[in-house]
VOGU-3710 file (C-alpha; in Angstrom, 3 decimals, decimal comma):
1> xxxxxxxxxx> 10,104/-18,801/-5,078  7,640/-16,552/-7,296  4,665/-16,647/-4,414  7,452/-15,226/-1,677  8,260/-12,718/-3,695  4,820/-11,838/-4,149  4,017/-12,246/-0,836  6,677/-9,326/-0,219  5,415/-6,994/-2,900  2,045/-7,158/-1,344
11> xxxxxxxxxx> 3,801/-6,318/2,157  5,572/-3,498/0,628  1,943/-2,248/-1,422  0,899/-1,941/2,380  3,690/-0,025/3,528  3,236/2,505/0,742  -0,252/2,902/0,995  0,210/3,807/4,654  2,924/5,631/4,466  0,768/7,629/2,094
21> xxxxxxxxxx> -1,773/7,984/4,577  0,698/9,434/7,077  2,209/12,068/4,087  -0,843/14,035/4,246  -0,944/14,617/0,761  2,902/14,265/0,582  3,648/17,248/2,679  5,719/15,063/5,522  9,044/14,134/3,730  9,846/10,997/5,773
31> xxxxxxxxxx> 6,585/8,995/5,169  6,538/10,604/1,467  9,773/8,727/0,799  8,879/5,987/2,549  6,033/5,890/0,278  7,966/6,233/-3,406  10,505/3,601/-1,696  7,887/1,242/-0,755  6,178/1,564/-4,640  9,172/1,437/-6,233
41> xxxxxxxxxx> 10,066/-2,107/-4,278  6,582/-3,321/-4,659  6,876/-3,001/-7,996  9,862/-4,432/-8,877  9,045/-7,539/-6,974  5,461/-7,688/-8,329  7,215/-7,480/-12,110  10,007/-10,605/-10,928  7,172/-12,360/-9,578  5,317/-12,101/-13,007
51> xxxxxxxxxx> 8,039/-13,908/-14,683  6,843/-16,968/-14,136  3,124/-16,526/-12,444  0,113/-15,678/-15,094  -0,875/-11,720/-14,813  -4,369/-11,568/-13,402  -3,156/-14,596/-10,512  -0,258/-12,304/-9,523  -2,113/-9,126/-9,839  -4,878/-10,111/-7,878
61> xxxxxxxxxx> -2,846/-11,588/-5,059  -0,958/-8,249/-4,669  -3,694/-6,122/-4,819  -5,355/-8,774/-2,414  -2,689/-8,627/0,159  -2,421/-4,685/-0,334  -6,089/-3,995/0,548  -6,723/-6,487/2,855  -3,580/-5,547/5,027  -4,229/-1,669/3,925
71> xxxxxxxxxx> -7,438/-2,286/5,713  -5,770/-4,174/8,763  -3,509/-1,501/9,063  -6,206/1,192/9,079  -7,926/-0,812/11,924  -5,322/-1,320/14,192  -2,828/1,833/13,961  -5,176/4,630/12,917  -8,198/3,550/14,336  -10,254/3,204/11,475
81> xxxxxxxxxx> -13,748/1,629/11,896  -14,235/-2,074/12,444  -17,504/-3,043/11,490  -19,117/-6,602/10,313  -19,618/-5,817/6,802  -16,034/-4,230/6,338  -14,431/-8,010/7,935  -16,974/-9,742/5,559  -15,580/-7,783/2,631  -11,934/-8,154/3,832
91> xxxxxxxxxx> -13,098/-12,243/4,169  -14,485/-11,989/0,787  -11,111/-10,778/-0,556  -9,419/-13,358/0,852  -11,379/-16,158/-0,405  -11,066/-14,552/-3,720  -7,012/-14,911/-3,114  -7,149/-18,510/-2,165  -9,666/-19,641/-4,754  -7,136/-17,902/-7,750
101> xxxx> -4,073/-19,239/-5,931  -5,539/-23,014/-5,597  -6,331/-22,623/-9,248  -3,381/-21,442/-10,564
//
């Protein structure tokens, strides 16, 4: 169950990162509220997952989901560049997360 909770914590990290970008420096109310709620939810779920998962594993998976997800959201929704180098970098993050998960 901790892995499922950690996965949702990572998804909320994507939500708050995207909302942070959309808030335009916290000058727009709705994205700012979404960002704050997403942060609280993400940190809360991470804390729950860490009750039974090692710190390093949980934190790496959480940040990995957030970083790769934010990269994908930026490409799909914001028109950010999709280059070979950026895709390779994202794949290396995923590879690191898988290695961490299976070494647990």
